[in-house]
SEDRENPA-506632 format. One record per residue (C-alpha): x, y, z. Coordinates in steps of 0.2 Angstrom, whole numbers. Layout:
+-------+-------+-------+
:     X :     Y :     Z :
+-------+-------+-------+
:     X :     Y :     Z :
...
+-------+-------+-------+
END
This chain:
+-------+-------+-------+
:     X :     Y :     Z :
+-------+-------+-------+
:  -141 :   -20 :   -33 :
:  -129 :   -27 :   -20 :
:  -136 :   -37 :    -8 :
:  -144 :   -29 :     6 :
:  -145 :   -36 :    24 :
:  -162 :   -45 :    21 :
:  -161 :   -54 :     5 :
:  -156 :   -72 :     2 :
:  -149 :   -77 :   -14 :
:  -153 :   -96 :   -21 :
:  -137 :  -100 :   -33 :
:  -143 :  -110 :   -50 :
:  -131 :  -119 :   -63 :
:  -125 :  -103 :   -68 :
:  -109 :  -105 :   -83 :
:   -89 :  -107 :   -80 :
:   -86 :   -93 :   -94 :
:   -84 :   -80 :   -92 :
:   -73 :   -83 :   -77 :
:   -76 :   -71 :   -62 :
:   -91 :   -64 :   -57 :
:  -101 :   -57 :   -72 :
:  -116 :   -44 :   -72 :
:  -129 :   -47 :   -87 :
:  -141 :   -35 :   -82 :
:  -152 :   -48 :   -73 :
:  -141 :   -57 :   -60 :
:  -122 :   -61 :   -58 :
:  -113 :   -78 :   -64 :
:   -98 :   -81 :   -53 :
:   -83 :   -94 :   -61 :
:   -68 :   -97 :   -52 :
:   -54 :  -111 :   -58 :
:   -48 :  -125 :   -45 :
:   -41 :  -143 :   -53 :
:   -39 :  -148 :   -33 :
:   -52 :  -140 :   -23 :
:   -68 :  -152 :   -18 :
:   -78 :  -140 :   -13 :
:   -80 :  -120 :   -16 :
:   -92 :  -107 :    -7 :
:   -96 :   -92 :   -12 :
:   -97 :   -80 :     4 :
:  -109 :   -63 :     2 :
:  -105 :   -47 :    11 :
:  -112 :   -33 :    16 :
:  -107 :   -16 :     6 :
:   -93 :   -14 :    17 :
:   -86 :   -31 :    17 :
:   -87 :   -30 :    35 :
:  -100 :   -45 :    40 :
:  -101 :   -60 :    32 :
:  -122 :   -62 :    27 :
:  -125 :   -77 :    16 :
:  -114 :   -94 :    10 :
:  -119 :  -103 :    -6 :
:  -110 :  -118 :   -12 :
:  -108 :  -115 :   -31 :
:  -118 :  -130 :   -37 :
:  -106 :  -135 :   -54 :
:   -92 :  -141 :   -59 :
:   -86 :  -140 :   -76 :
:   -69 :  -145 :   -84 :
:   -61 :  -138 :   -68 :
:   -72 :  -122 :   -68 :
:   -86 :  -122 :   -51 :
:   -97 :  -109 :   -56 :
:  -116 :  -102 :   -50 :
:  -127 :   -90 :   -54 :
:  -135 :   -78 :   -42 :
:  -153 :   -70 :   -50 :
:  -156 :   -53 :   -44 :
:  -139 :   -50 :   -39 :
:  -129 :   -35 :   -48 :
:  -116 :   -22 :   -47 :
:  -110 :   -17 :   -29 :
:  -111 :   -36 :   -22 :
:   -96 :   -38 :   -11 :
:   -89 :   -56 :    -9 :
:   -77 :   -71 :    -8 :
:   -73 :   -88 :    -9 :
:   -69 :  -100 :     4 :
:   -61 :  -115 :    -4 :
:   -59 :  -133 :     4 :
:   -46 :  -147 :    -2 :
:   -34 :  -157 :     6 :
:   -21 :  -145 :    17 :
:    -5 :  -157 :    12 :
:     7 :  -144 :    10 :
:    22 :  -159 :     6 :
:    12 :  -162 :    -8 :
:    10 :  -145 :   -14 :
:    -8 :  -143 :    -8 :
:   -12 :  -128 :     5 :
:   -31 :  -128 :     5 :
:   -38 :  -121 :    20 :
:   -59 :  -114 :    20 :
:   -54 :  -104 :    36 :
:   -46 :   -90 :    23 :
:   -58 :   -79 :    14 :
:   -49 :   -78 :    -4 :
:   -49 :   -64 :   -15 :
:   -56 :   -69 :   -33 :
:   -42 :   -69 :   -47 :
:   -55 :   -60 :   -58 :
:   -61 :   -47 :   -46 :
:   -61 :   -29 :   -54 :
:   -63 :   -21 :   -39 :
:   -59 :   -23 :   -20 :
:   -66 :   -17 :    -5 :
:   -55 :   -15 :    12 :
:   -36 :   -16 :    15 :
:   -24 :   -30 :    20 :
:   -22 :   -31 :    38 :
:    -8 :   -41 :    44 :
:   -16 :   -51 :    60 :
:   -11 :   -69 :    62 :
:   -29 :   -75 :    55 :
:   -22 :   -71 :    38 :
:   -10 :   -88 :    36 :
:   -16 :  -104 :    33 :
:    -4 :  -113 :    46 :
:    -3 :  -106 :    66 :
:    11 :   -93 :    68 :
:    21 :  -100 :    82 :
:    19 :  -118 :    78 :
:    32 :  -130 :    80 :
:    25 :  -139 :    66 :
:    28 :  -122 :    56 :
:    19 :  -121 :    39 :
:    11 :  -140 :    40 :
:     3 :  -133 :    53 :
:   -18 :  -129 :    50 :
:   -26 :  -115 :    57 :
:   -44 :  -112 :    61 :
:   -46 :   -95 :    63 :
:   -54 :   -87 :    50 :
:   -47 :   -72 :    38 :
:   -61 :   -63 :    35 :
:   -60 :   -46 :    45 :
:   -43 :   -43 :    39 :
:   -42 :   -46 :    21 :
:   -50 :   -36 :     5 :
:   -66 :   -43 :     0 :
:   -70 :   -43 :   -19 :
:   -83 :   -33 :   -28 :
:   -95 :   -36 :   -44 :
:   -95 :   -22 :   -54 :
:  -104 :   -15 :   -70 :
:   -89 :   -12 :   -84 :
:   -99 :    -5 :   -95 :
:   -90 :    11 :  -102 :
:   -97 :    22 :  -116 :
:   -77 :    25 :  -125 :
:   -88 :    33 :  -140 :
:   -78 :    49 :  -144 :
:   -62 :    41 :  -135 :
:   -54 :    33 :  -150 :
:   -35 :    24 :  -146 :
:   -21 :    36 :  -152 :
:   -10 :    25 :  -160 :
:     8 :    28 :  -161 :
:    20 :    18 :  -171 :
:    33 :    10 :  -161 :
:    46 :    17 :  -172 :
:    42 :    35 :  -167 :
:    37 :    31 :  -148 :
:    46 :    42 :  -133 :
:    41 :    31 :  -118 :
:    38 :    41 :  -100 :
:    40 :    30 :   -86 :
:    30 :    37 :   -73 :
:    22 :    32 :   -55 :
:     3 :    36 :   -53 :
:     5 :    44 :   -37 :
:    23 :    51 :   -36 :
:    18 :    59 :   -53 :
:     7 :    72 :   -45 :
:     8 :    71 :   -29 :
:    16 :    88 :   -27 :
:    10 :    96 :   -42 :
:     3 :   115 :   -37 :
:   -11 :   113 :   -50 :
:   -18 :    97 :   -47 :
:   -34 :    96 :   -36 :
:   -27 :    93 :   -19 :
:   -41 :    78 :   -18 :
:   -35 :    71 :   -34 :
:   -16 :    71 :   -31 :
:    -7 :    54 :   -31 :
:   -26 :    46 :   -41 :
:   -29 :    40 :   -59 :
:   -40 :    60 :   -58 :
:   -23 :    65 :   -54 :
:   -13 :    60 :   -68 :
:   -30 :    64 :   -79 :
:   -27 :    82 :   -72 :
:   -27 :    92 :   -89 :
:   -13 :   103 :   -81 :
:    -4 :    85 :   -81 :
:   -11 :    81 :  -100 :
:    -7 :    99 :  -105 :
:    14 :    96 :   -98 :
:    16 :    77 :  -104 :
:    11 :    84 :  -122 :
:    22 :   100 :  -121 :
:    36 :    90 :  -118 :
:    35 :    79 :  -133 :
:    33 :    60 :  -127 :
:    21 :    52 :  -134 :
:    19 :    37 :  -122 :
:    16 :    34 :  -102 :
:    22 :    18 :   -96 :
:    15 :    18 :   -78 :
:    24 :     9 :   -63 :
:    10 :    -8 :   -57 :
:    -7 :    -1 :   -54 :
:   -14 :   -19 :   -53 :
:   -22 :   -22 :   -33 :
:    -6 :   -24 :   -20 :
:    -1 :   -25 :    -3 :
:    12 :   -19 :     8 :
:    21 :   -31 :    14 :
:    22 :   -33 :    33 :
:    40 :   -30 :    37 :
:    40 :   -12 :    28 :
:    25 :    -7 :    39 :
:    32 :   -12 :    54 :
:    47 :     1 :    51 :
:    34 :    13 :    45 :
:    37 :    10 :    28 :
:    27 :     6 :    12 :
:    28 :    -3 :    -3 :
:    27 :    13 :   -16 :
:    31 :     4 :   -30 :
:    18 :    -8 :   -32 :
:    27 :   -25 :   -35 :
:    18 :   -36 :   -24 :
:     2 :   -39 :   -34 :
:   -14 :   -48 :   -27 :
:   -27 :   -45 :   -39 :
:   -23 :   -44 :   -59 :
:   -39 :   -36 :   -64 :
:   -41 :   -23 :   -51 :
:   -35 :    -4 :   -50 :
:   -25 :    -2 :   -33 :
:   -40 :     5 :   -22 :
:   -26 :    18 :   -15 :
:   -26 :    25 :   -31 :
:   -45 :    28 :   -36 :
:   -50 :    45 :   -29 :
:   -68 :    43 :   -32 :
:   -67 :    27 :   -25 :
:   -75 :    17 :   -43 :
:   -65 :     6 :   -54 :
:   -69 :    18 :   -68 :
:   -60 :    32 :   -65 :
:   -45 :    22 :   -73 :
:   -56 :    21 :   -88 :
:   -59 :    40 :   -87 :
:   -42 :    43 :   -86 :
:   -37 :    32 :  -102 :
:   -48 :    40 :  -110 :
:   -42 :    58 :  -108 :
:   -24 :    50 :  -111 :
:   -32 :    46 :  -127 :
:   -40 :    63 :  -131 :
:   -23 :    72 :  -128 :
:   -15 :    60 :  -142 :
:    -6 :    50 :  -130 :
:    -4 :    30 :  -126 :
:    -5 :    22 :  -111 :
:     6 :     6 :  -105 :
:     5 :    -3 :   -89 :
:    20 :   -11 :   -78 :
:    12 :   -28 :   -73 :
:    19 :   -40 :   -63 :
:    14 :   -58 :   -66 :
:    30 :   -66 :   -61 :
:    25 :   -68 :   -44 :
:    10 :   -62 :   -30 :
:    10 :   -56 :   -14 :
:     7 :   -72 :    -6 :
:    27 :   -76 :    -3 :
:    35 :   -92 :     0 :
:    27 :  -108 :    12 :
:    25 :   -93 :    26 :
:    18 :   -82 :    17 :
:    -1 :   -78 :    19 :
:   -15 :   -86 :    12 :
:   -25 :   -72 :     1 :
:   -30 :   -79 :   -15 :
:   -21 :   -92 :   -28 :
:   -13 :  -102 :   -13 :
:   -31 :  -106 :    -6 :
:   -38 :  -109 :   -22 :
:   -26 :  -120 :   -30 :
:    -8 :  -119 :   -25 :
:     0 :  -134 :   -33 :
:    -8 :  -128 :   -51 :
:    -4 :  -108 :   -49 :
:    14 :  -108 :   -43 :
:    31 :  -118 :   -47 :
:    33 :  -128 :   -33 :
:    51 :  -138 :   -30 :
:    48 :  -155 :   -39 :
:    56 :  -166 :   -25 :
:    48 :  -156 :   -10 :
:    32 :  -148 :   -15 :
:    31 :  -140 :     0 :
:    44 :  -126 :    -5 :
:    42 :  -113 :   -18 :
:    55 :  -110 :   -33 :
:    60 :   -92 :   -32 :
:    65 :   -84 :   -48 :
:    56 :   -69 :   -44 :
:    65 :   -66 :   -29 :
:    52 :   -63 :   -19 :
:    46 :   -79 :   -13 :
:    35 :   -89 :   -26 :
:    35 :   -89 :   -44 :
:    19 :   -92 :   -56 :
:    18 :  -107 :   -66 :
:    14 :  -100 :   -83 :
:    17 :  -118 :   -91 :
:    -1 :  -123 :   -83 :
:   -12 :  -117 :   -97 :
:   -23 :  -111 :   -84 :
:   -13 :   -99 :   -77 :
:   -10 :   -93 :   -94 :
:   -28 :   -88 :   -97 :
:   -27 :   -79 :   -80 :
:   -12 :   -67 :   -88 :
:   -18 :   -66 :  -104 :
:   -38 :   -65 :  -100 :
:   -31 :   -51 :   -88 :
:   -19 :   -43 :  -103 :
:   -35 :   -42 :  -115 :
:   -46 :   -35 :   -98 :
:   -36 :   -21 :   -97 :
:   -33 :   -18 :  -116 :
:   -52 :   -20 :  -121 :
:   -63 :   -14 :  -105 :
:   -49 :    -3 :   -98 :
:   -42 :     5 :  -112 :
:   -24 :     2 :  -111 :
:   -12 :     1 :  -127 :
:     1 :   -11 :  -121 :
:    10 :   -19 :  -105 :
:    29 :   -19 :   -99 :
:    32 :   -37 :   -90 :
:    42 :   -38 :   -76 :
:    56 :   -52 :   -75 :
:    50 :   -57 :   -92 :
:    61 :   -70 :   -92 :
:    51 :   -80 :   -80 :
:    35 :   -79 :   -90 :
:    44 :   -90 :  -103 :
:    52 :  -103 :   -91 :
:    51 :  -120 :   -93 :
:    58 :  -134 :   -81 :
:    74 :  -133 :   -93 :
:    74 :  -114 :   -93 :
:    71 :  -101 :  -104 :
:    60 :  -104 :  -120 :
:    57 :   -93 :  -132 :
:    44 :  -103 :  -139 :
:    36 :  -105 :  -122 :
:    16 :  -106 :  -123 :
:    15 :   -87 :  -116 :
:    23 :   -81 :  -130 :
:    16 :   -90 :  -141 :
:    -1 :   -86 :  -135 :
:     1 :   -68 :  -136 :
:     9 :   -66 :  -152 :
:    -4 :   -77 :  -158 :
:   -18 :   -66 :  -151 :
:   -27 :   -56 :  -160 :
:   -28 :   -40 :  -149 :
:   -13 :   -43 :  -139 :
:    -1 :   -48 :  -155 :
:    -6 :   -29 :  -160 :
:    -1 :   -20 :  -144 :
:    16 :   -15 :  -138 :
:    23 :   -27 :  -129 :
:    39 :   -24 :  -116 :
:    49 :   -37 :  -109 :
:    62 :   -35 :   -95 :
:    73 :   -50 :  -101 :
:    80 :   -56 :   -85 :
:    76 :   -64 :   -69 :
:    84 :   -70 :   -52 :
:    84 :   -88 :   -58 :
:   100 :   -98 :   -67 :
:   101 :   -92 :   -86 :
:    90 :   -77 :   -81 :
:    99 :   -65 :   -92 :
:    90 :   -65 :  -112 :
:    91 :   -48 :  -116 :
:    88 :   -49 :  -136 :
:    84 :   -67 :  -134 :
:    63 :   -65 :  -135 :
:    52 :   -67 :  -152 :
:    47 :   -57 :  -163 :
:    34 :   -47 :  -160 :
:    44 :   -41 :  -143 :
:    52 :   -25 :  -137 :
:    65 :   -26 :  -121 :
:    74 :   -15 :  -110 :
:    91 :   -13 :  -115 :
:   103 :   -12 :  -100 :
:   118 :   -13 :  -111 :
:   111 :     3 :  -119 :
:   111 :    11 :  -101 :
:   128 :     4 :   -93 :
:   139 :     6 :  -110 :
:   132 :    25 :  -111 :
:   134 :    28 :   -92 :
:   151 :    21 :   -94 :
:   156 :    29 :  -110 :
:   152 :    47 :  -102 :
:   159 :    45 :   -84 :
:   176 :    42 :   -95 :
:   178 :    22 :   -93 :
:   190 :    18 :  -104 :
:   185 :     3 :  -118 :
:   170 :    11 :  -124 :
:   168 :    17 :  -138 :
:   168 :     3 :  -150 :
:   151 :    -4 :  -138 :
:   145 :    11 :  -140 :
:   144 :    14 :  -158 :
:   133 :    -3 :  -158 :
:   121 :     5 :  -144 :
:   119 :    20 :  -155 :
:   114 :    12 :  -169 :
:    99 :     1 :  -161 :
:   110 :   -13 :  -154 :
:   109 :   -24 :  -168 :
:   122 :   -37 :  -160 :
:   106 :   -44 :  -150 :
:    92 :   -37 :  -159 :
:    95 :   -38 :  -178 :
:    89 :   -56 :  -183 :
:    71 :   -63 :  -187 :
:    67 :   -46 :  -196 :
:    66 :   -37 :  -179 :
:    70 :   -17 :  -180 :
:    79 :    -5 :  -171 :
:    64 :    -3 :  -162 :
:    66 :   -19 :  -150 :
:    77 :   -11 :  -141 :
:    70 :    -1 :  -127 :
:    83 :    12 :  -124 :
:    84 :    20 :  -108 :
:    98 :    29 :   -95 :
:    86 :    28 :   -79 :
:    71 :    18 :   -72 :
:    62 :    18 :   -58 :
:    74 :     5 :   -52 :
:    90 :    15 :   -49 :
:    98 :    32 :   -47 :
:    89 :    46 :   -57 :
:    98 :    57 :   -70 :
:   103 :    71 :   -60 :
:   108 :    56 :   -43 :
:   118 :    49 :   -56 :
:   128 :    64 :   -58 :
:   129 :    69 :   -40 :
:   134 :    53 :   -29 :
:   147 :    40 :   -30 :
:   138 :    30 :   -18 :
:   120 :    25 :   -16 :
:   112 :    33 :    -1 :
:    97 :    21 :     6 :
:    97 :    25 :    25 :
:    80 :    34 :    26 :
:    75 :    13 :    19 :
:    80 :     6 :    36 :
:    91 :    -9 :    30 :
:   106 :    -1 :    35 :
:   112 :     6 :    17 :
:   111 :   -13 :    10 :
:    99 :   -12 :    -1 :
:   100 :    -6 :   -18 :
:   112 :    -9 :   -32 :
:   130 :    -3 :   -26 :
:   137 :    -3 :   -46 :
:   128 :    12 :   -52 :
:   140 :    18 :   -66 :
:   141 :    36 :   -56 :
:   151 :    50 :   -53 :
:   149 :    66 :   -41 :
:   163 :    77 :   -51 :
:   170 :    83 :   -35 :
:   159 :    83 :   -22 :
:   143 :    71 :   -16 :
:   125 :    76 :   -15 :
:   120 :    95 :   -18 :
:   134 :   109 :   -21 :
:   135 :   128 :   -24 :
:   152 :   125 :   -32 :
:   148 :   133 :   -50 :
:   161 :   122 :   -59 :
:   153 :   106 :   -52 :
:   135 :   112 :   -56 :
:   142 :   114 :   -75 :
:   149 :    98 :   -76 :
:   135 :    90 :   -68 :
:   123 :    99 :   -82 :
:   132 :    96 :   -98 :
:   134 :    77 :   -93 :
:   115 :    79 :   -89 :
:   114 :    84 :  -108 :
:   125 :    72 :  -114 :
:   115 :    57 :  -108 :
:    99 :    64 :  -113 :
:   106 :    70 :  -129 :
:   112 :    52 :  -133 :
:    98 :    44 :  -127 :
:    86 :    51 :  -139 :
:    98 :    53 :  -153 :
:   102 :    37 :  -155 :
:    91 :    21 :  -165 :
:    79 :    12 :  -155 :
:    65 :    16 :  -143 :
:    68 :    28 :  -130 :
:    63 :    28 :  -112 :
:    63 :    44 :   -99 :
:    60 :    43 :   -81 :
:    47 :    55 :   -77 :
:    57 :    69 :   -67 :
:    73 :    66 :   -76 :
:    68 :    80 :   -91 :
:    70 :    94 :   -77 :
:    84 :    84 :   -66 :
:    74 :    78 :   -51 :
:    83 :    70 :   -38 :
:    78 :    57 :   -25 :
:    92 :    63 :   -13 :
:   105 :    49 :   -19 :
:    92 :    36 :   -14 :
:    94 :    23 :   -27 :
:    79 :    12 :   -24 :
:    65 :    21 :   -17 :
:    53 :     5 :   -17 :
:    48 :     9 :    -1 :
:    46 :    29 :     0 :
:    31 :    36 :    -3 :
:    33 :    54 :     2 :
:    43 :    68 :    -4 :
:    59 :    58 :    -9 :
:    51 :    49 :   -23 :
:    37 :    63 :   -26 :
:    43 :    74 :   -42 :
:    46 :    90 :   -36 :
:    39 :   104 :   -48 :
:    47 :   117 :   -39 :
:    61 :   121 :   -53 :
:    76 :   132 :   -50 :
:    84 :   139 :   -66 :
:    96 :   123 :   -69 :
:    79 :   113 :   -70 :
:    70 :   125 :   -81 :
:    85 :   125 :   -93 :
:    86 :   108 :   -92 :
:    68 :   106 :   -98 :
:    68 :   116 :  -111 :
:    86 :   106 :  -118 :
:    74 :    91 :  -116 :
:    59 :    98 :  -125 :
:    70 :   101 :  -139 :
:    80 :    85 :  -139 :
:    63 :    76 :  -142 :
:    57 :    89 :  -155 :
:    76 :    85 :  -166 :
:    67 :    67 :  -165 :
:    53 :    69 :  -171 :
:    60 :    79 :  -183 :
:    71 :    68 :  -192 :
:    63 :    51 :  -196 :
:    85 :    48 :  -201 :
:    83 :    46 :  -180 :
:    73 :    31 :  -181 :
:    74 :    21 :  -193 :
:    68 :     4 :  -198 :
:    81 :    -6 :  -203 :
:    97 :    -7 :  -195 :
:   113 :     5 :  -198 :
:   126 :    -7 :  -202 :
:   140 :     3 :  -209 :
:   139 :    -7 :  -227 :
:   138 :     2 :  -243 :
:   121 :     3 :  -250 :
:   122 :    -5 :  -270 :
:   107 :     9 :  -276 :
:   117 :    24 :  -269 :
:   135 :    18 :  -267 :
:   134 :    26 :  -250 :
:   136 :    20 :  -233 :
:   121 :    22 :  -222 :
:   133 :    26 :  -206 :
:   150 :    32 :  -206 :
:   162 :    32 :  -190 :
:   175 :    47 :  -191 :
:   189 :    51 :  -181 :
:   193 :    69 :  -176 :
:   205 :    71 :  -189 :
:   190 :    67 :  -204 :
:   197 :    50 :  -210 :
:   185 :    35 :  -204 :
:   190 :    25 :  -189 :
:   201 :    11 :  -193 :
:   204 :    -5 :  -183 :
:   217 :     2 :  -173 :
:   207 :    16 :  -167 :
:   194 :     5 :  -161 :
:   203 :    -8 :  -151 :
:   212 :     8 :  -143 :
:   204 :     9 :  -126 :
:   210 :    26 :  -123 :
:   200 :    34 :  -138 :
:   185 :    43 :  -131 :
:   179 :    54 :  -147 :
:   167 :    46 :  -160 :
:   160 :    54 :  -176 :
:   146 :    46 :  -181 :
:   138 :    53 :  -200 :
:   121 :    45 :  -205 :
:   116 :    46 :  -221 :
:    98 :    51 :  -226 :
:   101 :    47 :  -246 :
:   104 :    27 :  -240 :
:    89 :    14 :  -243 :
:    77 :    17 :  -227 :
:    68 :     3 :  -233 :
:    68 :   -15 :  -241 :
:    60 :    -2 :  -256 :
:    76 :    -1 :  -270 :
:    76 :    17 :  -270 :
:    88 :    31 :  -262 :
:    83 :    40 :  -246 :
:    77 :    55 :  -244 :
:    82 :    61 :  -227 :
:    93 :    74 :  -219 :
:   111 :    69 :  -218 :
:   117 :    73 :  -198 :
:   134 :    70 :  -188 :
:   134 :    68 :  -170 :
:   150 :    71 :  -162 :
:   155 :    61 :  -145 :
:   169 :    69 :  -135 :
:   172 :    60 :  -117 :
:   188 :    65 :  -114 :
:   193 :    77 :  -102 :
:   201 :    89 :  -116 :
:   194 :    98 :  -131 :
:   195 :    90 :  -147 :
:   195 :    98 :  -165 :
:   187 :    89 :  -177 :
:   187 :    91 :  -196 :
:   169 :    92 :  -203 :
:   169 :    79 :  -218 :
:   168 :    85 :  -235 :
:   153 :    75 :  -242 :
:   151 :    77 :  -262 :
:   130 :    78 :  -260 :
:   130 :    92 :  -250 :
:   137 :   112 :  -247 :
:   140 :   115 :  -228 :
:   135 :   110 :  -209 :
:   123 :   116 :  -199 :
:   125 :   116 :  -181 :
:   109 :   109 :  -173 :
:   116 :   108 :  -156 :
:   131 :   108 :  -144 :
:   129 :   102 :  -126 :
:   141 :   113 :  -118 :
:   132 :   131 :  -124 :
:   117 :   137 :  -114 :
:   102 :   132 :  -119 :
:    92 :   141 :  -126 :
:   100 :   155 :  -126 :
:   113 :   149 :  -139 :
:   102 :   137 :  -147 :
:   101 :   145 :  -165 :
:   122 :   138 :  -171 :
:   128 :   145 :  -185 :
:   133 :   133 :  -202 :
:   150 :   130 :  -206 :
:   161 :   123 :  -221 :
:   166 :   107 :  -225 :
:   183 :   105 :  -217 :
:   181 :   117 :  -205 :
:   189 :   113 :  -186 :
:   175 :   112 :  -175 :
:   182 :   113 :  -155 :
:   171 :   100 :  -148 :
:   172 :   104 :  -127 :
:   179 :    90 :  -116 :
:   165 :    80 :  -110 :
:   153 :    86 :  -123 :
:   142 :    81 :  -139 :
:   137 :    91 :  -155 :
:   126 :    88 :  -168 :
:   124 :    94 :  -187 :
:   114 :    93 :  -201 :
:   122 :    95 :  -219 :
:   114 :   108 :  -232 :
+-------+-------+-------+
END
C-alpha cells in the first residue's frame, strides 16, 4: 500500500507512541522524538526513494514527541524527515531542514549513502568550517526509511533456550561465513539466507556450538576514507539505524529474511546473539555528515563537551558518543533491543565498548540507568546480555565491574592463556585463576563462572592459526602503512613467519593451537570460539580485517589434512565439555575443603604428585601445572555430595617433556586418558588407562586430560 505518484495524503493527529512508522491495517502512524526542534516535516518518496512526492508537517507535539497519522498509507511507503530548529553548533544544535534524515526507528532502508558534499550540515571548504550552514538538499544521496509490515508467523519456530553454563558461543560474520561456502547457493552467499542454508546450520550443529553471535547486522555505512582506498567497512561497527537489518545482507531485499533466518536457527536447536553498537553512530565528529540523530536533536543524543558544545566527547574513538544518561536515548536503545528480541527472534546481545553505555559525568557507574533498565525489564533481563567491558575513555577498563545479570568478555583469559603457551615466564599462578572462571574478577554478588566469556581470539586480532604463525601483524592490505591494528599480540611463529613446508614447525603450530583450544573448552566460564578457528583458518597475518571484504576475511572451506584434523579435534573437545558437567560448574572452584565431603573442589598438583606450594606458585620459571577437579565436591548450594566425574588436567608449557605422577585418589581405582594434544587425532583418540602413581610423560608444550575411574 505504498504511495503512488497520484496519491495525496492529509495527516490527522495520530499518537505519540509507538515511536517510528507503524502500520495498523488502515494507515500509518508516524512518531519521532525531538526536544529542541521547532517543526518536523514528513517527506514521502516513490517506491525507489528517488523522487520526493509530498511533504507533510507533523501536526502534533506531545511530551517532546512529534506525530501524525496518514490514513490509507501502508507497507512499502518510503519516507524521511526534515527537522527544523536552530543551527547553533556552539550551543550543541545542528538542525538543518535541507538534510533528509533517517527515522531512528526505521525498520528497513531504501538506497545507499553517497558521499556527496550535500550530506553535510555545513558547507565543505567554508572558512567557517562546521559553523557554516549548507543549503543543498541531501535527499538524492542518503538512504530513505521504509514502512514495513512487522507481522510474522512464529508458530512452530519456538526459541531454543540454552542455559548459560551450557553455552558455547560461535562468533561469526554474516558475509564472511558463507561467501566461499561451496554448498550455499551463490545468490545467498554473504546474506542472512546464506547463514540459514541447511548445509551451514547442519555444520554448526555437528560442530557442537550452541549459540551463534553475529557481528553487527544493524544498517551501517562505509566511511568515505575507506571508499577512496577502494576498501569497505566489513565488520559493520558504524551503525546508522538501530532497528534496520543491513540492506546488503538481505538477498531478498526484505527485512523478513532476517526473521526467516532466526526461525531456522531455532529449528536447528541453536541460539542467536547480535553484536550491537550503541556507543556511537556513523555521523562521526563535528565534521561528519548529518544523516539522522545529529539533525533530529544533536544536543540530546550525543555527549558534548560541557565547556564548548560544538565538540563531541569521543570515548568510542570514532568521533562521537551516544549519551545514554538521557532517558529518551535509553528508550531508543532498549526499544531496539526489545524489537530485535520480540519481533526479530534474537536471543541475546553483545554490547560493543560497553563501558560507554554506563558512563556518567563522573565515569563508569554500575547502577547507570541503562544497566538498571535492562536488569528490571521483564524481557531483556531474561536474555543473554554480554558486554565488552572497556572503552577509550578515562577509567574505561571495567572487567568484572558490571552488575549481576551481565556477562563480560574476559581479555585477561585471552592474554594469560596466550602468554602461558607461548612460554612467557611467571604465568602459572594467573593461569590457575583463569582456569577456574576468573573468580578474582567475577566471584561477587552471586555472579557465576559463566559471567566470564572466555576467548582466545575474536574478530579483532589474529585468528588462532595466525597467532602461531606470525610474530608481527601484516596489515598492508589495509593501505595504512601497517600502522593499524594491535602490536601486542602475544603471538609466536615458531621459526618461520607465515606459511611453511617445515614439518617440525607445522607440528608445533598444530599442537599449540590444540593446547589453546583445549584450555579454552576445558576451563570454567563460557567459551567463545571465533568462526574458522575450529579448522585453523588464516587471515594471512592481518590482525585488523575491518576493511577487508574479500578472501582475506572470508572463511575458506577448502580444508587441507591438517585443517580437517583440527576440525575433528575441536568437535571432540566440544563433546567433552558437553559430556562432563564438572567442566561447567555453577559455583566457583576455590580450593577449599568441602565440609560435607571433606574434599577439595580443586587441587593443584606439581609433577611429583604433591600439591603446589607457595614457593612453586611464586617461581616464574615453572610452567607445568596439574588441576584435579573433584566430582564429589558439592556443586550447588544443596548440602549433598556431587556425582560428577573427577578430572585431571595437566598443562605443560615447558620446551621439554615432564614426567607427571598421576595421583592416588581414595574414591577411585585408576585414571583413563581422554586427551593428549601430542597424539595424532583421531587416530590415537582412544587412550589407555593408567594406575595410580604412574609417571605419565607430558610432552613439551602439550596438554593431557584424564578421568578418574
